[in-house]
mmCIF file of the N, C-alpha and C atoms, coordinates in Angstrom:
data_MODEL
# 
_entry.id   MODEL 
# 
loop_
_atom_site.group_PDB 
_atom_site.id 
_atom_site.type_symbol 
_atom_site.label_atom_id 
_atom_site.label_alt_id 
_atom_site.label_comp_id 
_atom_site.label_asym_id 
_atom_site.label_entity_id 
_atom_site.label_seq_id 
_atom_site.pdbx_PDB_ins_code 
_atom_site.Cartn_x 
_atom_site.Cartn_y 
_atom_site.Cartn_z 
_atom_site.occupancy 
_atom_site.B_iso_or_equiv 
_atom_site.pdbx_formal_charge 
_atom_site.auth_seq_id 
_atom_site.auth_comp_id 
_atom_site.auth_asym_id 
_atom_site.auth_atom_id 
_atom_site.pdbx_PDB_model_num 
ATOM 1   N N  . MET A 1 1  ? 0.822  -1.189 0.000   1.00 0.00 ? 1  MET A N  1 
ATOM 2   C CA . MET A 1 1  ? 0.000  0.000  0.000   1.00 0.00 ? 1  MET A CA 1 
ATOM 3   C C  . MET A 1 1  ? 0.872  1.261  0.000   1.00 0.00 ? 1  MET A C  1 
ATOM 4   N N  . ARG A 1 2  ? 1.900  1.267  0.841   1.00 0.00 ? 2  ARG A N  1 
ATOM 5   C CA . ARG A 1 2  ? 2.761  2.441  0.920   1.00 0.00 ? 2  ARG A CA 1 
ATOM 6   C C  . ARG A 1 2  ? 3.515  2.655  -0.399  1.00 0.00 ? 2  ARG A C  1 
ATOM 7   N N  . ASN A 1 3  ? 3.919  1.611  -1.039  1.00 0.00 ? 3  ASN A N  1 
ATOM 8   C CA . ASN A 1 3  ? 4.653  1.707  -2.299  1.00 0.00 ? 3  ASN A CA 1 
ATOM 9   C C  . ASN A 1 3  ? 3.783  2.342  -3.382  1.00 0.00 ? 3  ASN A C  1 
ATOM 10  N N  . THR A 1 4  ? 2.480  2.040  -3.384  1.00 0.00 ? 4  THR A N  1 
ATOM 11  C CA . THR A 1 4  ? 1.561  2.605  -4.357  1.00 0.00 ? 4  THR A CA 1 
ATOM 12  C C  . THR A 1 4  ? 1.388  4.107  -4.128  1.00 0.00 ? 4  THR A C  1 
ATOM 13  N N  . MET A 1 5  ? 1.331  4.537  -2.891  1.00 0.00 ? 5  MET A N  1 
ATOM 14  C CA . MET A 1 5  ? 1.159  5.947  -2.573  1.00 0.00 ? 5  MET A CA 1 
ATOM 15  C C  . MET A 1 5  ? 2.374  6.769  -3.006  1.00 0.00 ? 5  MET A C  1 
ATOM 16  N N  . MET A 1 6  ? 3.556  6.194  -2.953  1.00 0.00 ? 6  MET A N  1 
ATOM 17  C CA . MET A 1 6  ? 4.759  6.911  -3.352  1.00 0.00 ? 6  MET A CA 1 
ATOM 18  C C  . MET A 1 6  ? 4.880  6.970  -4.866  1.00 0.00 ? 6  MET A C  1 
ATOM 19  N N  . ASN A 1 7  ? 4.272  6.035  -5.575  1.00 0.00 ? 7  ASN A N  1 
ATOM 20  C CA . ASN A 1 7  ? 4.373  6.007  -7.027  1.00 0.00 ? 7  ASN A CA 1 
ATOM 21  C C  . ASN A 1 7  ? 3.445  7.020  -7.691  1.00 0.00 ? 7  ASN A C  1 
ATOM 22  N N  . LYS A 1 8  ? 2.368  7.441  -7.031  1.00 0.00 ? 8  LYS A N  1 
ATOM 23  C CA . LYS A 1 8  ? 1.421  8.369  -7.639  1.00 0.00 ? 8  LYS A CA 1 
ATOM 24  C C  . LYS A 1 8  ? 2.064  9.707  -7.992  1.00 0.00 ? 8  LYS A C  1 
ATOM 25  N N  . PRO A 1 9  ? 2.804  10.346 -7.092  1.00 0.00 ? 9  PRO A N  1 
ATOM 26  C CA . PRO A 1 9  ? 3.436  11.626 -7.477  1.00 0.00 ? 9  PRO A CA 1 
ATOM 27  C C  . PRO A 1 9  ? 4.427  11.463 -8.624  1.00 0.00 ? 9  PRO A C  1 
ATOM 28  N N  . ILE A 1 10 ? 5.150  10.371 -8.638  1.00 0.00 ? 10 ILE A N  1 
ATOM 29  C CA . ILE A 1 10 ? 6.121  10.131 -9.703  1.00 0.00 ? 10 ILE A CA 1 
ATOM 30  C C  . ILE A 1 10 ? 5.399  9.957  -11.037 1.00 0.00 ? 10 ILE A C  1 
ATOM 31  N N  . LEU A 1 11 ? 4.291  9.230  -11.037 1.00 0.00 ? 11 LEU A N  1 
ATOM 32  C CA . LEU A 1 11 ? 3.525  9.043  -12.260 1.00 0.00 ? 11 LEU A CA 1 
ATOM 33  C C  . LEU A 1 11 ? 2.908  10.357 -12.732 1.00 0.00 ? 11 LEU A C  1 
ATOM 34  N N  . LEU A 1 12 ? 2.432  11.178 -11.798 1.00 0.00 ? 12 LEU A N  1 
ATOM 35  C CA . LEU A 1 12 ? 1.868  12.469 -12.171 1.00 0.00 ? 12 LEU A CA 1 
ATOM 36  C C  . LEU A 1 12 ? 2.926  13.390 -12.772 1.00 0.00 ? 12 LEU A C  1 
ATOM 37  N N  . ILE A 1 13 ? 4.097  13.402 -12.196 1.00 0.00 ? 13 ILE A N  1 
ATOM 38  C CA . ILE A 1 13 ? 5.194  14.225 -12.724 1.00 0.00 ? 13 ILE A CA 1 
ATOM 39  C C  . ILE A 1 13 ? 5.599  13.733 -14.108 1.00 0.00 ? 13 ILE A C  1 
ATOM 40  N N  . ALA A 1 14 ? 5.692  12.430 -14.288 1.00 0.00 ? 14 ALA A N  1 
ATOM 41  C CA . ALA A 1 14 ? 6.054  11.874 -15.593 1.00 0.00 ? 14 ALA A CA 1 
ATOM 42  C C  . ALA A 1 14 ? 4.995  12.200 -16.642 1.00 0.00 ? 14 ALA A C  1 
ATOM 43  N N  . ALA A 1 15 ? 3.725  12.106 -16.288 1.00 0.00 ? 15 ALA A N  1 
ATOM 44  C CA . ALA A 1 15 ? 2.649  12.414 -17.230 1.00 0.00 ? 15 ALA A CA 1 
ATOM 45  C C  . ALA A 1 15 ? 2.662  13.893 -17.605 1.00 0.00 ? 15 ALA A C  1 
ATOM 46  N N  . ALA A 1 16 ? 2.883  14.769 -16.622 1.00 0.00 ? 16 ALA A N  1 
ATOM 47  C CA . ALA A 1 16 ? 2.935  16.205 -16.908 1.00 0.00 ? 16 ALA A CA 1 
ATOM 48  C C  . ALA A 1 16 ? 4.111  16.542 -17.810 1.00 0.00 ? 16 ALA A C  1 
ATOM 49  N N  . THR A 1 17 ? 5.247  15.903 -17.568 1.00 0.00 ? 17 THR A N  1 
ATOM 50  C CA . THR A 1 17 ? 6.431  16.135 -18.395 1.00 0.00 ? 17 THR A CA 1 
ATOM 51  C C  . THR A 1 17 ? 6.181  15.707 -19.833 1.00 0.00 ? 17 THR A C  1 
ATOM 52  N N  . LEU A 1 18 ? 5.573  14.567 -20.016 1.00 0.00 ? 18 LEU A N  1 
ATOM 53  C CA . LEU A 1 18 ? 5.264  14.091 -21.367 1.00 0.00 ? 18 LEU A CA 1 
ATOM 54  C C  . LEU A 1 18 ? 4.249  14.992 -22.058 1.00 0.00 ? 18 LEU A C  1 
ATOM 55  N N  . ALA A 1 19 ? 3.262  15.483 -21.321 1.00 0.00 ? 19 ALA A N  1 
ATOM 56  C CA . ALA A 1 19 ? 2.243  16.357 -21.915 1.00 0.00 ? 19 ALA A CA 1 
ATOM 57  C C  . ALA A 1 19 ? 2.870  17.673 -22.366 1.00 0.00 ? 19 ALA A C  1 
ATOM 58  N N  . VAL A 1 20 ? 3.689  18.283 -21.525 1.00 0.00 ? 20 VAL A N  1 
ATOM 59  C CA . VAL A 1 20 ? 4.330  19.552 -21.872 1.00 0.00 ? 20 VAL A CA 1 
ATOM 60  C C  . VAL A 1 20 ? 5.309  19.340 -23.031 1.00 0.00 ? 20 VAL A C  1 
ATOM 61  N N  . GLY A 1 21 ? 6.030  18.256 -23.006 1.00 0.00 ? 21 GLY A N  1 
ATOM 62  C CA . GLY A 1 21 ? 6.961  17.951 -24.098 1.00 0.00 ? 21 GLY A CA 1 
ATOM 63  C C  . GLY A 1 21 ? 6.235  17.729 -25.413 1.00 0.00 ? 21 GLY A C  1 
ATOM 64  N N  . GLY A 1 22 ? 5.077  17.096 -25.363 1.00 0.00 ? 22 GLY A N  1 
ATOM 65  C CA . GLY A 1 22 ? 4.299  16.870 -26.582 1.00 0.00 ? 22 GLY A CA 1 
ATOM 66  C C  . GLY A 1 22 ? 3.791  18.165 -27.177 1.00 0.00 ? 22 GLY A C  1 
ATOM 67  N N  . VAL A 1 23 ? 3.354  19.086 -26.330 1.00 0.00 ? 23 VAL A N  1 
ATOM 68  C CA . VAL A 1 23 ? 2.886  20.386 -26.814 1.00 0.00 ? 23 VAL A CA 1 
ATOM 69  C C  . VAL A 1 23 ? 4.052  21.151 -27.442 1.00 0.00 ? 23 VAL A C  1 
ATOM 70  N N  . GLY A 1 24 ? 5.193  21.136 -26.793 1.00 0.00 ? 24 GLY A N  1 
ATOM 71  C CA . GLY A 1 24 ? 6.373  21.814 -27.330 1.00 0.00 ? 24 GLY A CA 1 
ATOM 72  C C  . GLY A 1 24 ? 6.803  21.229 -28.659 1.00 0.00 ? 24 GLY A C  1 
ATOM 73  N N  . PHE A 1 25 ? 6.727  19.927 -28.788 1.00 0.00 ? 25 PHE A N  1 
ATOM 74  C CA . PHE A 1 25 ? 7.086  19.280 -30.040 1.00 0.00 ? 25 PHE A CA 1 
ATOM 75  C C  . PHE A 1 25 ? 6.108  19.669 -31.141 1.00 0.00 ? 25 PHE A C  1 
ATOM 76  N N  . ALA A 1 26 ? 4.820  19.726 -30.816 1.00 0.00 ? 26 ALA A N  1 
ATOM 77  C CA . ALA A 1 26 ? 3.813  20.094 -31.806 1.00 0.00 ? 26 ALA A CA 1 
ATOM 78  C C  . ALA A 1 26 ? 3.999  21.542 -32.255 1.00 0.00 ? 26 ALA A C  1 
ATOM 79  N N  . LEU A 1 27 ? 4.311  22.439 -31.338 1.00 0.00 ? 27 LEU A N  1 
ATOM 80  C CA . LEU A 1 27 ? 4.544  23.828 -31.714 1.00 0.00 ? 27 LEU A CA 1 
ATOM 81  C C  . LEU A 1 27 ? 5.803  23.967 -32.561 1.00 0.00 ? 27 LEU A C  1 
ATOM 82  N N  . GLY A 1 28 ? 6.801  23.184 -32.257 1.00 0.00 ? 28 GLY A N  1 
ATOM 83  C CA . GLY A 1 28 ? 8.039  23.210 -33.045 1.00 0.00 ? 28 GLY A CA 1 
ATOM 84  C C  . GLY A 1 28 ? 7.817  22.693 -34.449 1.00 0.00 ? 28 GLY A C  1 
ATOM 85  N N  . ALA A 1 29 ? 6.932  21.735 -34.624 1.00 0.00 ? 29 ALA A N  1 
ATOM 86  C CA . ALA A 1 29 ? 6.642  21.206 -35.949 1.00 0.00 ? 29 ALA A CA 1 
ATOM 87  C C  . ALA A 1 29 ? 5.974  22.262 -36.816 1.00 0.00 ? 29 ALA A C  1 
ATOM 88  N N  . ASN A 1 30 ? 5.102  23.088 -36.231 1.00 0.00 ? 30 ASN A N  1 
ATOM 89  C CA . ASN A 1 30 ? 4.467  24.156 -36.993 1.00 0.00 ? 30 ASN A CA 1 
ATOM 90  C C  . ASN A 1 30 ? 5.479  25.214 -37.400 1.00 0.00 ? 30 ASN A C  1 
ATOM 91  N N  . ALA A 1 31 ? 6.449  25.483 -36.555 1.00 0.00 ? 31 ALA A N  1 
ATOM 92  C CA . ALA A 1 31 ? 7.458  26.487 -36.870 1.00 0.00 ? 31 ALA A CA 1 
ATOM 93  C C  . ALA A 1 31 ? 8.330  26.027 -38.032 1.00 0.00 ? 31 ALA A C  1 
ATOM 94  N N  . MET A 1 32 ? 8.521  24.742 -38.177 1.00 0.00 ? 32 MET A N  1 
ATOM 95  C CA . MET A 1 32 ? 9.351  24.223 -39.251 1.00 0.00 ? 32 MET A CA 1 
ATOM 96  C C  . MET A 1 32 ? 8.671  24.368 -40.608 1.00 0.00 ? 32 MET A C  1 
ATOM 97  N N  . GLN A 1 33 ? 7.346  24.507 -40.645 1.00 0.00 ? 33 GLN A N  1 
ATOM 98  C CA . GLN A 1 33 ? 6.633  24.606 -41.901 1.00 0.00 ? 33 GLN A CA 1 
ATOM 99  C C  . GLN A 1 33 ? 6.643  26.025 -42.449 1.00 0.00 ? 33 GLN A C  1 
ATOM 100 N N  . GLU A 1 34 ? 7.025  27.014 -41.648 1.00 0.00 ? 34 GLU A N  1 
ATOM 101 C CA . GLU A 1 34 ? 7.078  28.391 -42.102 1.00 0.00 ? 34 GLU A CA 1 
ATOM 102 C C  . GLU A 1 34 ? 8.262  28.568 -43.042 1.00 0.00 ? 34 GLU A C  1 
ATOM 103 N N  . PRO A 1 35 ? 8.235  29.605 -43.888 1.00 0.00 ? 35 PRO A N  1 
ATOM 104 C CA . PRO A 1 35 ? 9.335  29.807 -44.836 1.00 0.00 ? 35 PRO A CA 1 
ATOM 105 C C  . PRO A 1 35 ? 10.660 30.031 -44.121 1.00 0.00 ? 35 PRO A C  1 
ATOM 106 N N  . GLN A 1 36 ? 11.695 29.444 -44.641 1.00 0.00 ? 36 GLN A N  1 
ATOM 107 C CA . GLN A 1 36 ? 13.020 29.543 -44.034 1.00 0.00 ? 36 GLN A CA 1 
ATOM 108 C C  . GLN A 1 36 ? 13.822 30.699 -44.618 1.00 0.00 ? 36 GLN A C  1 
ATOM 109 N N  . ASP A 1 37 ? 13.292 31.393 -45.634 1.00 0.00 ? 37 ASP A N  1 
ATOM 110 C CA . ASP A 1 37 ? 13.990 32.490 -46.267 1.00 0.00 ? 37 ASP A CA 1 
ATOM 111 C C  . ASP A 1 37 ? 13.917 33.723 -45.373 1.00 0.00 ? 37 ASP A C  1 
ATOM 112 N N  . ALA A 1 38 ? 15.051 34.225 -44.911 1.00 0.00 ? 38 ALA A N  1 
ATOM 113 C CA . ALA A 1 38 ? 15.070 35.356 -43.985 1.00 0.00 ? 38 ALA A CA 1 
ATOM 114 C C  . ALA A 1 38 ? 14.548 36.623 -44.642 1.00 0.00 ? 38 ALA A C  1 
ATOM 115 N N  . SER A 1 39 ? 14.782 36.793 -45.932 1.00 0.00 ? 39 SER A N  1 
ATOM 116 C CA . SER A 1 39 ? 14.323 38.011 -46.595 1.00 0.00 ? 39 SER A CA 1 
ATOM 117 C C  . SER A 1 39 ? 12.802 38.054 -46.693 1.00 0.00 ? 39 SER A C  1 
ATOM 118 N N  . ALA A 1 40 ? 12.139 36.916 -46.698 1.00 0.00 ? 40 ALA A N  1 
ATOM 119 C CA . ALA A 1 40 ? 10.682 36.886 -46.742 1.00 0.00 ? 40 ALA A CA 1 
ATOM 120 C C  . ALA A 1 40 ? 10.087 37.322 -45.412 1.00 0.00 ? 40 ALA A C  1 
ATOM 121 N N  . MET A 1 41 ? 10.833 37.162 -44.332 1.00 0.00 ? 41 MET A N  1 
ATOM 122 C CA . MET A 1 41 ? 10.336 37.497 -43.009 1.00 0.00 ? 41 MET A CA 1 
ATOM 123 C C  . MET A 1 41 ? 10.671 38.938 -42.618 1.00 0.00 ? 41 MET A C  1 
ATOM 124 N N  . MET A 1 42 ? 11.576 39.600 -43.339 1.00 0.00 ? 42 MET A N  1 
ATOM 125 C CA . MET A 1 42 ? 11.992 40.957 -42.985 1.00 0.00 ? 42 MET A CA 1 
ATOM 126 C C  . MET A 1 42 ? 10.956 41.972 -43.455 1.00 0.00 ? 42 MET A C  1 
ATOM 127 N N  . PRO A 1 43 ? 10.748 43.041 -42.672 1.00 0.00 ? 43 PRO A N  1 
ATOM 128 C CA . PRO A 1 43 ? 9.820  44.090 -43.110 1.00 0.00 ? 43 PRO A CA 1 
ATOM 129 C C  . PRO A 1 43 ? 10.411 44.874 -44.279 1.00 0.00 ? 43 PRO A C  1 
ATOM 130 N N  . LYS A 1 44 ? 9.544  45.449 -45.087 1.00 0.00 ? 44 LYS A N  1 
ATOM 131 C CA . LYS A 1 44 ? 9.975  46.246 -46.235 1.00 0.00 ? 44 LYS A CA 1 
ATOM 132 C C  . LYS A 1 44 ? 10.337 47.663 -45.772 1.00 0.00 ? 44 LYS A C  1 
ATOM 133 N N  . PRO A 1 45 ? 11.302 48.323 -46.452 1.00 0.00 ? 45 PRO A N  1 
ATOM 134 C CA . PRO A 1 45 ? 11.648 49.696 -46.086 1.00 0.00 ? 45 PRO A CA 1 
ATOM 135 C C  . PRO A 1 45 ? 10.456 50.638 -46.247 1.00 0.00 ? 45 PRO A C  1 
ATOM 136 N N  . GLY A 1 46 ? 10.339 51.576 -45.321 1.00 0.00 ? 46 GLY A N  1 
ATOM 137 C CA . GLY A 1 46 ? 9.232  52.525 -45.347 1.00 0.00 ? 46 GLY A CA 1 
ATOM 138 C C  . GLY A 1 46 ? 9.715  53.927 -45.681 1.00 0.00 ? 46 GLY A C  1 
ATOM 139 N N  . PRO A 1 47 ? 8.852  54.926 -45.520 1.00 0.00 ? 47 PRO A N  1 
ATOM 140 C CA . PRO A 1 47 ? 9.218  56.304 -45.844 1.00 0.00 ? 47 PRO A CA 1 
ATOM 141 C C  . PRO A 1 47 ? 10.342 56.853 -44.958 1.00 0.00 ? 47 PRO A C  1 
ATOM 142 N N  . GLU A 1 48 ? 10.493 56.312 -43.769 1.00 0.00 ? 48 GLU A N  1 
ATOM 143 C CA . GLU A 1 48 ? 11.576 56.751 -42.892 1.00 0.00 ? 48 GLU A CA 1 
ATOM 144 C C  . GLU A 1 48 ? 12.940 56.428 -43.493 1.00 0.00 ? 48 GLU A C  1 
ATOM 145 N N  . HIS A 1 49 ? 13.015 55.324 -44.213 1.00 0.00 ? 49 HIS A N  1 
ATOM 146 C CA . HIS A 1 49 ? 14.282 54.930 -44.826 1.00 0.00 ? 49 HIS A CA 1 
ATOM 147 C C  . HIS A 1 49 ? 14.684 55.916 -45.921 1.00 0.00 ? 49 HIS A C  1 
ATOM 148 N N  . LYS A 1 50 ? 13.714 56.486 -46.617 1.00 0.00 ? 50 LYS A N  1 
ATOM 149 C CA . LYS A 1 50 ? 14.028 57.487 -47.649 1.00 0.00 ? 50 LYS A CA 1 
ATOM 150 C C  . LYS A 1 50 ? 14.619 58.738 -47.009 1.00 0.00 ? 50 LYS A C  1 
ATOM 151 N N  . ILE A 1 51 ? 14.146 59.113 -45.831 1.00 0.00 ? 51 ILE A N  1 
ATOM 152 C CA . ILE A 1 51 ? 14.686 60.279 -45.128 1.00 0.00 ? 51 ILE A CA 1 
ATOM 153 C C  . ILE A 1 51 ? 16.125 60.005 -44.692 1.00 0.00 ? 51 ILE A C  1 
ATOM 154 N N  . MET A 1 52 ? 16.380 58.807 -44.179 1.00 0.00 ? 52 MET A N  1 
ATOM 155 C CA . MET A 1 52 ? 17.726 58.466 -43.712 1.00 0.00 ? 52 MET A CA 1 
ATOM 156 C C  . MET A 1 52 ? 18.690 58.235 -44.873 1.00 0.00 ? 52 MET A C  1 
ATOM 157 N N  . ASN A 1 53 ? 18.182 58.025 -46.074 1.00 0.00 ? 53 ASN A N  1 
ATOM 158 C CA . ASN A 1 53 ? 19.018 57.747 -47.240 1.00 0.00 ? 53 ASN A CA 1 
ATOM 159 C C  . ASN A 1 53 ? 19.938 58.924 -47.563 1.00 0.00 ? 53 ASN A C  1 
ATOM 160 N N  . GLN A 1 54 ? 19.575 60.148 -47.174 1.00 0.00 ? 54 GLN A N  1 
ATOM 161 C CA . GLN A 1 54 ? 20.413 61.311 -47.451 1.00 0.00 ? 54 GLN A CA 1 
ATOM 162 C C  . GLN A 1 54 ? 21.712 61.286 -46.651 1.00 0.00 ? 54 GLN A C  1 
ATOM 163 N N  . ASP A 1 55 ? 21.793 60.503 -45.598 1.00 0.00 ? 55 ASP A N  1 
ATOM 164 C CA . ASP A 1 55 ? 22.995 60.420 -44.773 1.00 0.00 ? 55 ASP A CA 1 
ATOM 165 C C  . ASP A 1 55 ? 23.870 59.210 -45.113 1.00 0.00 ? 55 ASP A C  1 
ATOM 166 N N  . VAL A 1 56 ? 23.544 58.495 -46.161 1.00 0.00 ? 56 VAL A N  1 
ATOM 167 C CA . VAL A 1 56 ? 24.319 57.321 -46.555 1.00 0.00 ? 56 VAL A CA 1 
ATOM 168 C C  . VAL A 1 56 ? 25.647 57.781 -47.135 1.00 0.00 ? 56 VAL A C  1 
ATOM 169 N N  . GLY A 1 57 ? 26.725 57.082 -46.764 1.00 0.00 ? 57 GLY A N  1 
ATOM 170 C CA . GLY A 1 57 ? 28.041 57.407 -47.315 1.00 0.00 ? 57 GLY A CA 1 
ATOM 171 C C  . GLY A 1 57 ? 29.136 57.101 -46.320 1.00 0.00 ? 57 GLY A C  1 
ATOM 172 N N  . THR A 1 58 ? 30.297 57.685 -46.549 1.00 0.00 ? 58 THR A N  1 
ATOM 173 C CA . THR A 1 58 ? 31.447 57.485 -45.678 1.00 0.00 ? 58 THR A CA 1 
ATOM 174 C C  . THR A 1 58 ? 31.542 58.672 -44.727 1.00 0.00 ? 58 THR A C  1 
ATOM 175 N N  . TRP A 1 59 ? 31.710 58.377 -43.467 1.00 0.00 ? 59 TRP A N  1 
ATOM 176 C CA . TRP A 1 59 ? 31.806 59.409 -42.449 1.00 0.00 ? 59 TRP A CA 1 
ATOM 177 C C  . TRP A 1 59 ? 33.205 59.381 -41.851 1.00 0.00 ? 59 TRP A C  1 
ATOM 178 N N  . ASN A 1 60 ? 33.798 60.561 -41.632 1.00 0.00 ? 60 ASN A N  1 
ATOM 179 C CA . ASN A 1 60 ? 35.095 60.680 -40.973 1.00 0.00 ? 60 ASN A CA 1 
ATOM 180 C C  . ASN A 1 60 ? 34.864 61.328 -39.619 1.00 0.00 ? 60 ASN A C  1 
ATOM 181 N N  . ALA A 1 61 ? 35.490 60.771 -38.590 1.00 0.00 ? 61 ALA A N  1 
ATOM 182 C CA . ALA A 1 61 ? 35.301 61.314 -37.247 1.00 0.00 ? 61 ALA A CA 1 
ATOM 183 C C  . ALA A 1 61 ? 36.606 61.193 -36.468 1.00 0.00 ? 61 ALA A C  1 
ATOM 184 N N  . ALA A 1 62 ? 36.895 62.189 -35.646 1.00 0.00 ? 62 ALA A N  1 
ATOM 185 C CA . ALA A 1 62 ? 38.028 62.138 -34.722 1.00 0.00 ? 62 ALA A CA 1 
ATOM 186 C C  . ALA A 1 62 ? 37.464 61.853 -33.332 1.00 0.00 ? 62 ALA A C  1 
ATOM 187 N N  . VAL A 1 63 ? 37.915 60.775 -32.719 1.00 0.00 ? 63 VAL A N  1 
ATOM 188 C CA . VAL A 1 63 ? 37.364 60.315 -31.456 1.00 0.00 ? 63 VAL A CA 1 
ATOM 189 C C  . VAL A 1 63 ? 38.486 60.120 -30.446 1.00 0.00 ? 63 VAL A C  1 
ATOM 190 N N  . LYS A 1 64 ? 38.282 60.594 -29.210 1.00 0.00 ? 64 LYS A N  1 
ATOM 191 C CA . LYS A 1 64 ? 39.231 60.344 -28.126 1.00 0.00 ? 64 LYS A CA 1 
ATOM 192 C C  . LYS A 1 64 ? 38.600 59.352 -27.150 1.00 0.00 ? 64 LYS A C  1 
ATOM 193 N N  . VAL A 1 65 ? 39.412 58.380 -26.705 1.00 0.00 ? 65 VAL A N  1 
ATOM 194 C CA . VAL A 1 65 ? 38.939 57.349 -25.785 1.00 0.00 ? 65 VAL A CA 1 
ATOM 195 C C  . VAL A 1 65 ? 39.915 57.283 -24.613 1.00 0.00 ? 65 VAL A C  1 
ATOM 196 N N  . TRP A 1 66 ? 39.367 57.308 -23.386 1.00 0.00 ? 66 TRP A N  1 
ATOM 197 C CA . TRP A 1 66 ? 40.170 57.190 -22.179 1.00 0.00 ? 66 TRP A CA 1 
ATOM 198 C C  . TRP A 1 66 ? 39.860 55.854 -21.518 1.00 0.00 ? 66 TRP A C  1 
ATOM 199 N N  . MET A 1 67 ? 40.895 55.172 -21.055 1.00 0.00 ? 67 MET A N  1 
ATOM 200 C CA . MET A 1 67 ? 40.718 53.896 -20.401 1.00 0.00 ? 67 MET A CA 1 
ATOM 201 C C  . MET A 1 67 ? 40.375 54.041 -18.919 1.00 0.00 ? 67 MET A C  1 
ATOM 202 N N  . GLU A 1 68 ? 40.641 55.223 -18.338 1.00 0.00 ? 68 GLU A N  1 
ATOM 203 C CA . GLU A 1 68 ? 40.322 55.466 -16.943 1.00 0.00 ? 68 GLU A CA 1 
ATOM 204 C C  . GLU A 1 68 ? 39.885 56.930 -16.804 1.00 0.00 ? 68 GLU A C  1 
ATOM 205 N N  . PRO A 1 69 ? 39.200 57.271 -15.728 1.00 0.00 ? 69 PRO A N  1 
ATOM 206 C CA . PRO A 1 69 ? 38.721 58.650 -15.584 1.00 0.00 ? 69 PRO A CA 1 
ATOM 207 C C  . PRO A 1 69 ? 39.860 59.666 -15.577 1.00 0.00 ? 69 PRO A C  1 
ATOM 208 N N  . GLY A 1 70 ? 39.604 60.824 -16.164 1.00 0.00 ? 70 GLY A N  1 
ATOM 209 C CA . GLY A 1 70 ? 40.560 61.936 -16.122 1.00 0.00 ? 70 GLY A CA 1 
ATOM 210 C C  . GLY A 1 70 ? 41.519 61.840 -17.211 1.00 0.00 ? 70 GLY A C  1 
# 
């Protein structure tokens, strides 16, 4: 009788683990069916990109960097 009572929590944990794993596997299978092409998933450039296009080019800058304060 005591052995049966100790097995119930173990069986419940095992069943919950299998259920959660099955759901995760099913969701992963749906993700695999989506297009794998990265360019198909990227958003298209909008009007903001046309505004930023005027700053495209080579930039020259003089920068000072200190490794410690002062």
